[in-house]
N, C-alpha and C positions, 0 to 999 in steps of 0.2 A: 456471089458474094458469100453463101452459106459455107463455102470450102474455106474460106479465108477465116470467118469466125470459127470453126473448127480447128483450124491451124492454131490461131492465136489461144484458145481455150485449152489445147494440148499443150503448147509452150508454156501457158500458165500454170499447169497443174504440173507440168514439169520442174519448171523453175523452182515452184513453191515448194514441191518435195525435196529436192535436190537441196534446196536452201535451208529448209528446216533440219535434214538430216545431218548436215553438214556442220549445222550450226550447233547441234547436239555434240558432235563429234569434236569440234572447237571446245566446247564447253568439258568435255573429258579431257582433253588435251590439258586445258587449263588445270585442271584438278590435278593430273599428275605430271605434270610439268617438272617439279623439283626431283621426282622419283625416278622420271627416266630422263637422261639428259641429252639423248638425242631428238628429244620430242621438241625441244628449243627451236632446233634447226628446219623442223619441219612445219613449225605453227606458222610461218608467214606466207608459205604456199599455200597451206589449208586456209588461210584466211582469203588470201585472194581467189582461191576457186569458190569459196562461199559467197564472197562478192559478186563474182560472175554470174553465177547462179540468181543470185538474190536480184541482180540487176536484169538479167533475162526475164524474171517473174513480174517485176513491176514495169517493164516495157512491155511483154506481152499483154500483162493486163492493161494497160494505156491504149494499147492496139484493138484489144477485144472490145474494151469500151467504146472507142471510137467507131468501130463499125455497127457495135449493136446499137450506139445512140445517134448515129449518121452525124458524127461532128464533121465540120466542115473541112479541118484539116487530118481527117482519115487516112488518107492515102500518104501524107507526110509521116505520120505515127505509124504507118503499118510498116515502114523499113525498117524503125527504130531497134527490133529484137536482132536483127540481123549482127549488129555490132557487140553484144554481148555472146553472140554463137560466134563470132569470128574470134573475140577475143579468148574464149573458153578454148576453141580449136587451135590457136596459137600457143595457149598456154601449155596443153596438154602436149602439143608437138615439143616444144622447149622442154618439157619434161621427161621426156623419152629419148631424147637426144641425148 
């Protein structure tokens, strides 16, 4: 079970770091929204991407705590980080097509 805790911790760190970095990028987009009109069309996609990584961080954190504290429903919570990962993968595929 140690491997799952490490995987959950890695996903938590990755989701948190990406969520924070993309949050700052959203802030920068907001500041320069009027100066560059093209940013208005890109902002919704950026916000969705940021929300996906934030959801990954939250669900990976729940999975990590569930295993760490041996919650009774820890195996149900363990599968939740897969949802934002699939959503992010589909989002990237849609953007590249």
